[in-house]
DRENTORKOL-3810 file (N, C-alpha, C; in nm, 4 decimals):
REM DRENTORKOL-3810
@n.u->-9.6349; n.v->4.9658; n.w->-9.5577; ca.u->-9.5630; ca.v->4.9893; ca.w->-9.4346; c.u->-9.5520; c.v->5.1396; c.w->-9.4105
@n.u->-9.5843; n.v->5.1812; n.w->-9.2917; ca.u->-9.5728; ca.v->5.3231; ca.w->-9.2569; c.u->-9.4261; c.v->5.3569; c.w->-9.2371
@n.u->-9.3825; n.v->5.4641; n.w->-9.2979; ca.u->-9.2412; ca.v->5.5000; ca.w->-9.2941; c.u->-9.2142; c.v->5.6182; c.w->-9.2031
@n.u->-9.3070; n.v->5.6490; n.w->-9.1125; ca.u->-9.2880; ca.v->5.7628; ca.w->-9.0225; c.u->-9.3746; c.v->5.7482; c.w->-8.8991
@n.u->-9.3381; n.v->5.8221; n.w->-8.7953; ca.u->-9.4175; ca.v->5.8355; ca.w->-8.6727; c.u->-9.4168; c.v->5.9830; c.w->-8.6378
@n.u->-9.5356; n.v->6.0431; n.w->-8.6199; ca.u->-9.5456; ca.v->6.1847; ca.w->-8.5857; c.u->-9.5789; c.v->6.1964; c.w->-8.4378
@n.u->-9.5036; n.v->6.2799; n.w->-8.3676; ca.u->-9.5235; ca.v->6.2998; ca.w->-8.2248; c.u->-9.5905; c.v->6.4338; c.w->-8.1984
@n.u->-9.6827; n.v->6.4366; n.w->-8.1038; ca.u->-9.7485; ca.v->6.5598; ca.w->-8.0639; c.u->-9.8471; c.v->6.6085; c.w->-8.1687
@n.u->-9.8993; n.v->6.7279; n.w->-8.1459; ca.u->-9.9910; ca.v->6.7897; ca.w->-8.2417; c.u->-9.9099; c.v->6.8407; c.w->-8.3587
@n.u->-9.9670; n.v->6.8350; n.w->-8.4766; ca.u->-9.8929; ca.v->6.8813; ca.w->-8.5937; c.u->-9.9852; c.v->6.9536; c.w->-8.6904
@n.u->-9.9269; n.v->7.0440; n.w->-8.7657; ca.u->-10.0005; ca.v->7.1109; ca.w->-8.8722; c.u->-10.0332; c.v->7.0083; c.w->-8.9795
@n.u->-10.1414; n.v->7.0316; n.w->-9.0530; ca.u->-10.1882; ca.v->6.9339; ca.w->-9.1504; c.u->-10.0859; c.v->6.8927; c.w->-9.2546
@n.u->-10.0051; n.v->6.9855; n.w->-9.3001; ca.u->-9.9102; ca.v->6.9520; ca.w->-9.4055; c.u->-9.7933; c.v->6.8681; c.w->-9.3573
@n.u->-9.7727; n.v->6.8577; n.w->-9.2273; ca.u->-9.6585; ca.v->6.7824; ca.w->-9.1746; c.u->-9.6738; c.v->6.6329; c.w->-9.2057
@n.u->-9.7964; n.v->6.5804; n.w->-9.2007; ca.u->-9.8172; ca.v->6.4387; ca.w->-9.2363; c.u->-9.7797; c.v->6.4144; c.w->-9.3822
@n.u->-9.8180; n.v->6.5036; n.w->-9.4713; ca.u->-9.7797; ca.v->6.4889; ca.w->-9.6118; c.u->-9.6292; c.v->6.5000; c.w->-9.6286
@n.u->-9.5685; n.v->6.5914; n.w->-9.5534; ca.u->-9.4231; ca.v->6.6046; ca.w->-9.5575; c.u->-9.3563; c.v->6.4749; c.w->-9.5131
@n.u->-9.4101; n.v->6.4138; n.w->-9.4087; ca.u->-9.3524; ca.v->6.2894; ca.w->-9.3575; c.u->-9.3527; c.v->6.1798; c.w->-9.4631
@n.u->-9.4587; n.v->6.1730; n.w->-9.5427; ca.u->-9.4642; ca.v->6.0700; ca.w->-9.6466; c.u->-9.3717; c.v->6.1033; c.w->-9.7632
@n.u->-9.3356; n.v->6.2303; n.w->-9.7779; ca.u->-9.2496; ca.v->6.2719; ca.w->-9.8885; c.u->-9.1009; c.v->6.2506; c.w->-9.8603
@n.u->-9.0645; n.v->6.2397; n.w->-9.7324; ca.u->-8.9233; ca.v->6.2213; ca.w->-9.6998; c.u->-8.8730; c.v->6.0886; c.w->-9.7556
@n.u->-8.7473; n.v->6.0844; n.w->-9.7977; ca.u->-8.6969; ca.v->5.9625; ca.w->-9.8621; c.u->-8.6914; c.v->5.8441; c.w->-9.7654
@n.u->-8.7089; n.v->5.7252; n.w->-9.8210; ca.u->-8.6930; ca.v->5.6018; ca.w->-9.7439; c.u->-8.6445; c.v->5.4930; c.w->-9.8387
@n.u->-8.5785; n.v->5.3937; n.w->-9.7814; ca.u->-8.5157; ca.v->5.2901; ca.w->-9.8620; c.u->-8.3735; c.v->5.3310; c.w->-9.8976
@n.u->-8.2999; n.v->5.2422; n.w->-9.9611; ca.u->-8.1610; ca.v->5.2690; ca.w->-10.0012; c.u->-8.0764; c.v->5.3211; c.w->-9.8860
@n.u->-8.0870; n.v->5.2563; n.w->-9.7711; ca.u->-8.0087; ca.v->5.2948; ca.w->-9.6549; c.u->-8.0896; c.v->5.3652; c.w->-9.5474
@n.u->-8.1958; n.v->5.4347; n.w->-9.5877; ca.u->-8.2854; ca.v->5.4972; ca.w->-9.4892; c.u->-8.3955; c.v->5.3948; c.w->-9.4660
@n.u->-8.3659; n.v->5.3006; n.w->-9.3768; ca.u->-8.4512; ca.v->5.1824; ca.w->-9.3640; c.u->-8.5427; c.v->5.1829; c.w->-9.2428
@n.u->-8.5192; n.v->5.2709; n.w->-9.1478; ca.u->-8.6075; ca.v->5.2753; ca.w->-9.0319; c.u->-8.7046; c.v->5.3918; c.w->-9.0481
@n.u->-8.8189; n.v->5.3845; n.w->-8.9800; ca.u->-8.9180; ca.v->5.4923; ca.w->-8.9943; c.u->-8.8651; c.v->5.6265; c.w->-8.9446
@n.u->-8.9082; n.v->5.7324; n.w->-9.0108; ca.u->-8.8779; ca.v->5.8683; ca.w->-8.9654; c.u->-8.9553; c.v->5.8955; c.w->-8.8377
@n.u->-8.8972; n.v->5.9699; n.w->-8.7453; ca.u->-8.9669; ca.v->6.0191; ca.w->-8.6273; c.u->-8.9792; c.v->6.1704; c.w->-8.6439
@n.u->-9.1028; n.v->6.2178; n.w->-8.6560; ca.u->-9.1305; ca.v->6.3568; ca.w->-8.6897; c.u->-9.1892; c.v->6.4286; c.w->-8.5686
@n.u->-9.1367; n.v->6.5473; n.w->-8.5385; ca.u->-9.1935; ca.v->6.6311; ca.w->-8.4333; c.u->-9.2148; c.v->6.7702; c.w->-8.4910
@n.u->-9.3385; n.v->6.8181; n.w->-8.4841; ca.u->-9.3706; ca.v->6.9532; ca.w->-8.5306; c.u->-9.3458; c.v->7.0492; c.w->-8.4147
@n.u->-9.2416; n.v->7.1297; n.w->-8.4264; ca.u->-9.2035; ca.v->7.2222; ca.w->-8.3199; c.u->-9.2647; c.v->7.3612; c.w->-8.3423
@n.u->-9.3562; n.v->7.3718; n.w->-8.4359; ca.u->-9.4253; ca.v->7.4956; ca.w->-8.4751; c.u->-9.3372; c.v->7.5907; c.w->-8.5561
@n.u->-9.2182; n.v->7.6240; n.w->-8.5083; ca.u->-9.1329; ca.v->7.7130; ca.w->-8.5881; c.u->-9.0445; c.v->7.6327; c.w->-8.6837
@n.u->-9.0401; n.v->7.5018; n.w->-8.6640; ca.u->-8.9677; ca.v->7.4128; ca.w->-8.7541; c.u->-9.0181; c.v->7.2706; c.w->-8.7340
@n.u->-8.9813; n.v->7.1829; n.w->-8.8263; ca.u->-9.0146; ca.v->7.0409; ca.w->-8.8150; c.u->-8.8839; c.v->6.9660; c.w->-8.7934
@n.u->-8.8843; n.v->6.8810; n.w->-8.6923; ca.u->-8.7667; ca.v->6.7994; ca.w->-8.6610; c.u->-8.7945; c.v->6.6579; c.w->-8.7114
@n.u->-8.7101; n.v->6.6096; n.w->-8.8013; ca.u->-8.7243; ca.v->6.4747; ca.w->-8.8558; c.u->-8.5989; c.v->6.3950; c.w->-8.8208
@n.u->-8.6183; n.v->6.2861; n.w->-8.7476; ca.u->-8.5051; ca.v->6.2034; ca.w->-8.7075; c.u->-8.5104; c.v->6.0713; c.w->-8.7821
@n.u->-8.3946; n.v->6.0293; n.w->-8.8316; ca.u->-8.3862; ca.v->5.9042; ca.w->-8.9052; c.u->-8.2512; c.v->5.8394; c.w->-8.8845
@n.u->-8.2327; n.v->5.7266; n.w->-8.9488; ca.u->-8.1034; ca.v->5.6591; ca.w->-8.9461; c.u->-8.0669; c.v->5.6197; c.w->-9.0880
@n.u->-7.9377; n.v->5.6101; n.w->-9.1122; ca.u->-7.8879; ca.v->5.5652; ca.w->-9.2421; c.u->-7.7934; c.v->5.4491; c.w->-9.2194
@n.u->-7.8093; n.v->5.3435; n.w->-9.2975; ca.u->-7.7224; ca.v->5.2262; ca.w->-9.2905; c.u->-7.6531; c.v->5.2076; c.w->-9.4244
@n.u->-7.5243; n.v->5.2408; n.w->-9.4325; ca.u->-7.4528; ca.v->5.2160; ca.w->-9.5579; c.u->-7.4314; c.v->5.0664; c.w->-9.5790
@n.u->-7.3997; n.v->5.0271; n.w->-9.7003; ca.u->-7.3718; ca.v->4.8865; ca.w->-9.7321; c.u->-7.2222; c.v->4.8667; c.w->-9.7507
@n.u->-7.1770; n.v->4.7472; n.w->-9.7159; ca.u->-7.0374; ca.v->4.7143; ca.w->-9.7430; c.u->-7.0253; c.v->4.6549; c.w->-9.8833
@n.u->-6.9064; n.v->4.6162; n.w->-9.9211; ca.u->-6.8823; ca.v->4.5630; ca.w->-10.0561; c.u->-6.9552; c.v->4.4315; c.w->-10.0831
@n.u->-6.9927; n.v->4.3610; n.w->-9.9767; ca.u->-7.0646; ca.v->4.2344; ca.w->-9.9918; c.u->-7.2164; c.v->4.2544; c.w->-9.9961
@n.u->-7.2621; n.v->4.3802; n.w->-9.9897; ca.u->-7.4044; ca.v->4.4094; ca.w->-9.9970; c.u->-7.4787; c.v->4.3951; c.w->-9.8655
@n.u->-7.4050; n.v->4.3911; n.w->-9.7563; ca.u->-7.4686; ca.v->4.3808; ca.w->-9.6245; c.u->-7.4737; c.v->4.5188; c.w->-9.5605
@n.u->-7.5866; n.v->4.5465; n.w->-9.4926; ca.u->-7.5993; ca.v->4.6744; ca.w->-9.4243; c.u->-7.5071; c.v->4.6793; c.w->-9.3036
@n.u->-7.4460; n.v->4.7946; n.w->-9.2825; ca.u->-7.3608; ca.v->4.8192; ca.w->-9.1669; c.u->-7.4447; c.v->4.8830; c.w->-9.0570
@n.u->-7.3828; n.v->4.9184; n.w->-8.9479; ca.u->-7.4536; ca.v->4.9792; ca.w->-8.8353; c.u->-7.5204; c.v->5.1106; c.w->-8.8764
@n.u->-7.6286; n.v->5.1414; n.w->-8.8074; ca.u->-7.7040; ca.v->5.2633; ca.w->-8.8377; c.u->-7.6334; c.v->5.3874; c.w->-8.7857
@n.u->-7.6437; n.v->5.4946; n.w->-8.8620; ca.u->-7.5924; ca.v->5.6256; ca.w->-8.8220; c.u->-7.7124; c.v->5.7185; c.w->-8.8033
@n.u->-7.7468; n.v->5.7544; n.w->-8.6787; ca.u->-7.8602; ca.v->5.8435; ca.w->-8.6549; c.u->-7.8324; c.v->5.9860; c.w->-8.7041
@n.u->-7.9354; n.v->6.0492; n.w->-8.7581; ca.u->-7.9229; ca.v->6.1881; ca.w->-8.8016; c.u->-8.0546; c.v->6.2600; c.w->-8.7787
@n.u->-8.0466; n.v->6.3924; n.w->-8.7766; ca.u->-8.1637; ca.v->6.4773; ca.w->-8.7595; c.u->-8.1672; c.v->6.5789; c.w->-8.8725
@n.u->-8.2863; n.v->6.6026; n.w->-8.9243; ca.u->-8.3072; ca.v->6.7055; ca.w->-9.0258; c.u->-8.3994; c.v->6.8106; c.w->-8.9648
@n.u->-8.3544; n.v->6.9358; n.w->-8.9631; ca.u->-8.4366; ca.v->7.0479; ca.w->-8.9177; c.u->-8.4894; c.v->7.1170; c.w->-9.0433
@n.u->-8.6224; n.v->7.1179; n.w->-9.0570; ca.u->-8.6867; ca.v->7.1738; ca.w->-9.1764; c.u->-8.7603; c.v->7.3006; c.w->-9.1360
@n.u->-8.7293; n.v->7.4093; n.w->-9.2032; ca.u->-8.7939; ca.v->7.5386; ca.w->-9.1762; c.u->-8.8649; c.v->7.5862; c.w->-9.3016
@n.u->-8.9712; n.v->7.6626; n.w->-9.2807; ca.u->-9.0457; ca.v->7.7189; ca.w->-9.3927; c.u->-9.1839; c.v->7.6573; c.w->-9.4012
@n.u->-9.2491; n.v->7.6819; n.w->-9.5121; ca.u->-9.3826; ca.v->7.6266; ca.w->-9.5359; c.u->-9.3874; c.v->7.5729; c.w->-9.6779
@n.u->-9.4790; n.v->7.4806; n.w->-9.7062; ca.u->-9.4873; ca.v->7.4269; ca.w->-9.8418; c.u->-9.5318; c.v->7.5298; c.w->-9.9446
@n.u->-9.5943; n.v->7.6385; n.w->-9.9016; ca.u->-9.6348; ca.v->7.7431; ca.w->-9.9968; c.u->-9.5198; c.v->7.8369; c.w->-10.0278
@n.u->-9.4164; n.v->7.8312; n.w->-9.9448; ca.u->-9.2968; ca.v->7.9125; ca.w->-9.9648; c.u->-9.1800; c.v->7.8215; c.w->-9.9956
@n.u->-9.0749; n.v->7.8416; n.w->-9.9233; ca.u->-8.9554; ca.v->7.7608; ca.w->-9.9422; c.u->-8.9345; c.v->7.6739; c.w->-9.8195
@n.u->-8.8969; n.v->7.5487; n.w->-9.8415; ca.u->-8.8605; ca.v->7.4596; ca.w->-9.7327; c.u->-8.7088; c.v->7.4432; c.w->-9.7342
@n.u->-8.6436; n.v->7.4944; n.w->-9.6326; ca.u->-8.4993; ca.v->7.4802; ca.w->-9.6177; c.u->-8.4733; c.v->7.3765; c.w->-9.5097
@n.u->-8.3555; n.v->7.3165; n.w->-9.5138; ca.u->-8.3240; ca.v->7.2174; ca.w->-9.4108; c.u->-8.1763; c.v->7.2207; c.w->-9.3747
@n.u->-8.1482; n.v->7.1673; n.w->-9.2586; ca.u->-8.0108; ca.v->7.1501; ca.w->-9.2104; c.u->-7.9994; c.v->7.0073; c.w->-9.1581
@n.u->-7.8937; n.v->6.9389; n.w->-9.1979; ca.u->-7.8700; ca.v->6.8001; ca.w->-9.1599; c.u->-7.7665; c.v->6.7937; c.w->-9.0485
@n.u->-7.7970; n.v->6.7182; n.w->-8.9427; ca.u->-7.7056; ca.v->6.7006; ca.w->-8.8294; c.u->-7.6828; c.v->6.5510; c.w->-8.8071
@n.u->-7.5582; n.v->6.5117; n.w->-8.7870; ca.u->-7.5274; ca.v->6.3744; ca.w->-8.7490; c.u->-7.5146; c.v->6.3696; c.w->-8.5982
@n.u->-7.5865; n.v->6.2764; n.w->-8.5354; ca.u->-7.6023; ca.v->6.2742; ca.w->-8.3906; c.u->-7.5000; c.v->6.1834; c.w->-8.3235
@n.u->-7.4019; n.v->6.2422; n.w->-8.2562; ca.u->-7.3056; ca.v->6.1662; ca.w->-8.1785; c.u->-7.1796; c.v->6.1304; c.w->-8.2544
@n.u->-7.0818; n.v->6.0817; n.w->-8.1792; ca.u->-6.9512; ca.v->6.0487; ca.w->-8.2368; c.u->-6.9609; c.v->5.9384; c.w->-8.3416
@n.u->-7.0429; n.v->5.8355; n.w->-8.3137; ca.u->-7.0552; ca.v->5.7253; ca.w->-8.4093; c.u->-7.1085; c.v->5.7755; c.w->-8.5436
@n.u->-7.2109; n.v->5.8571; n.w->-8.5401; ca.u->-7.2675; ca.v->5.9101; ca.w->-8.6644; c.u->-7.1674; c.v->5.9993; c.w->-8.7374
@n.u->-7.0925; n.v->6.0773; n.w->-8.6616; ca.u->-6.9892; ca.v->6.1609; ca.w->-8.7226; c.u->-6.8871; c.v->6.0722; c.w->-8.7942
@n.u->-6.8449; n.v->5.9651; n.w->-8.7271; ca.u->-6.7495; ca.v->5.8718; ca.w->-8.7866; c.u->-6.8067; c.v->5.8099; c.w->-8.9143
@n.u->-6.9313; n.v->5.7599; n.w->-8.9067; ca.u->-6.9944; ca.v->5.6972; ca.w->-9.0237; c.u->-7.0081; c.v->5.7968; c.w->-9.1382
@n.u->-7.0427; n.v->5.9210; n.w->-9.1062; ca.u->-7.0532; ca.v->6.0245; ca.w->-9.2087; c.u->-6.9191; c.v->6.0439; c.w->-9.2783
@n.u->-6.8139; n.v->6.0573; n.w->-9.2014; ca.u->-6.6823; ca.v->6.0794; ca.w->-9.2607; c.u->-6.6318; c.v->5.9564; c.w->-9.3352
@n.u->-6.6511; n.v->5.8387; n.w->-9.2786; ca.u->-6.6004; ca.v->5.7147; ca.w->-9.3383; c.u->-6.6707; c.v->5.6820; c.w->-9.4687
@n.u->-6.8031; n.v->5.7015; n.w->-9.4741; ca.u->-6.8825; ca.v->5.6618; ca.w->-9.5903; c.u->-6.9399; c.v->5.7799; c.w->-9.6680
@n.u->-6.8982; n.v->5.9012; n.w->-9.6341; ca.u->-6.9416; ca.v->6.0224; ca.w->-9.7054; c.u->-7.0944; c.v->6.0284; c.w->-9.7184
@n.u->-7.1617; n.v->6.0204; n.w->-9.6051; ca.u->-7.3075; ca.v->6.0149; ca.w->-9.6037; c.u->-7.3732; c.v->6.1497; c.w->-9.6320
@n.u->-7.3085; n.v->6.2582; n.w->-9.5928; ca.u->-7.3718; ca.v->6.3902; ca.w->-9.6013; c.u->-7.4203; c.v->6.4219; c.w->-9.7433
@n.u->-7.3355; n.v->6.4071; n.w->-9.8419; ca.u->-7.3755; ca.v->6.4419; ca.w->-9.9789; c.u->-7.4963; c.v->6.3609; c.w->-10.0243
@n.u->-7.4928; n.v->6.2308; n.w->-9.9996; ca.u->-7.6044; ca.v->6.1451; ca.w->-10.0415; c.u->-7.7343; c.v->6.1845; c.w->-9.9719
@n.u->-7.7275; n.v->6.2014; n.w->-9.8391; ca.u->-7.8490; ca.v->6.2364; ca.w->-9.7648; c.u->-7.9006; c.v->6.3747; c.w->-9.8018
@n.u->-7.8110; n.v->6.4725; n.w->-9.8129; ca.u->-7.8567; ca.v->6.6073; ca.w->-9.8500; c.u->-7.9193; c.v->6.6080; c.w->-9.9878
@n.u->-7.8620; n.v->6.5353; n.w->-10.0828; ca.u->-7.9223; ca.v->6.5279; ca.w->-10.2168; c.u->-8.0601; c.v->6.4628; c.w->-10.2121
@n.u->-8.0725; n.v->6.3513; n.w->-10.1382; ca.u->-8.2009; ca.v->6.2802; ca.w->-10.1302; c.u->-8.3083; c.v->6.3662; c.w->-10.0641
@n.u->-8.2716; n.v->6.4315; n.w->-9.9545; ca.u->-8.3685; ca.v->6.5148; ca.w->-9.8823; c.u->-8.4054; c.v->6.6373; c.w->-9.9642
@n.u->-8.3069; n.v->6.7001; n.w->-10.0271; ca.u->-8.3322; ca.v->6.8173; ca.w->-10.1104; c.u->-8.4280; c.v->6.7843; c.w->-10.2247
@n.u->-8.4059; n.v->6.6720; n.w->-10.2892; ca.u->-8.4943; ca.v->6.6318; ca.w->-10.3991; c.u->-8.6356; c.v->6.6065; c.w->-10.3482
@n.u->-8.6478; n.v->6.5373; n.w->-10.2349; ca.u->-8.7804; ca.v->6.5091; ca.w->-10.1795; c.u->-8.8536; c.v->6.6377; c.w->-10.1439
@n.u->-8.7839; n.v->6.7343; n.w->-10.0838; ca.u->-8.8490; ca.v->6.8604; ca.w->-10.0466; c.u->-8.8846; c.v->6.9432; c.w->-10.1688
@n.u->-8.8026; n.v->6.9392; n.w->-10.2725; ca.u->-8.8339; ca.v->7.0172; ca.w->-10.3924; c.u->-8.9547; c.v->6.9602; c.w->-10.4661
@n.u->-8.9787; n.v->6.8297; n.w->-10.4526; ca.u->-9.0937; ca.v->6.7664; ca.w->-10.5177; c.u->-9.2193; c.v->6.7710; c.w->-10.4311
@n.u->-9.2026; n.v->6.8055; n.w->-10.3043; ca.u->-9.3141; ca.v->6.8050; ca.w->-10.2098; c.u->-9.4116; c.v->6.9182; c.w->-10.2386
@n.u->-9.5381; n.v->6.8842; n.w->-10.2392; ca.u->-9.6459; ca.v->6.9820; ca.w->-10.2502; c.u->-9.7436; c.v->6.9542; c.w->-10.1378
@n.u->-9.7915; n.v->7.0587; n.w->-10.0727; ca.u->-9.8850; ca.v->7.0420; ca.w->-9.9619; c.u->-10.0070; c.v->6.9608; c.w->-10.0068
@n.u->-10.0436; n.v->6.8650; n.w->-9.9238; ca.u->-10.1619; ca.v->6.7843; ca.w->-9.9521; c.u->-10.1369; c.v->6.6653; c.w->-10.0408
@n.u->-10.0179; n.v->6.6559; n.w->-10.1004; ca.u->-9.9863; ca.v->6.5412; ca.w->-10.1856; c.u->-9.9024; c.v->6.4436; c.w->-10.1061
@n.u->-9.9204; n.v->6.3180; n.w->-10.1346; ca.u->-9.8341; ca.v->6.2150; ca.w->-10.0770; c.u->-9.7427; c.v->6.1684; c.w->-10.1881
@n.u->-9.6138; n.v->6.1845; n.w->-10.1660; ca.u->-9.5137; ca.v->6.1459; ca.w->-10.2644; c.u->-9.4579; c.v->6.0118; c.w->-10.2240
@n.u->-9.4545; n.v->5.9162; n.w->-10.3158; ca.u->-9.4016; ca.v->5.7824; ca.w->-10.2829; c.u->-9.2515; c.v->5.7842; c.w->-10.2751
END
């Protein structure tokens, strides 16, 4: 299953980056990637689970990634809209997502596809 969709023209390493971004464990919908040339915009959703193991409503978020794979890739996480802000605060999503994204970017190497 493809876990991303890339919009517009993109630099070659952006496709590899898209495959390296985390998926599963709440990040269940495909990433939407846009190469803005000075940064990469990655949009996704996170669905936390309740105590019964059922997924709750999705919280949309955006990751702005700057840099290059030969240098440093930095990112900033944004929760989109009031609902996402609420879900972030209620379920403490920021720490989990930032850790997952940080780990994926630190393991990312240009030209490699990371599962």
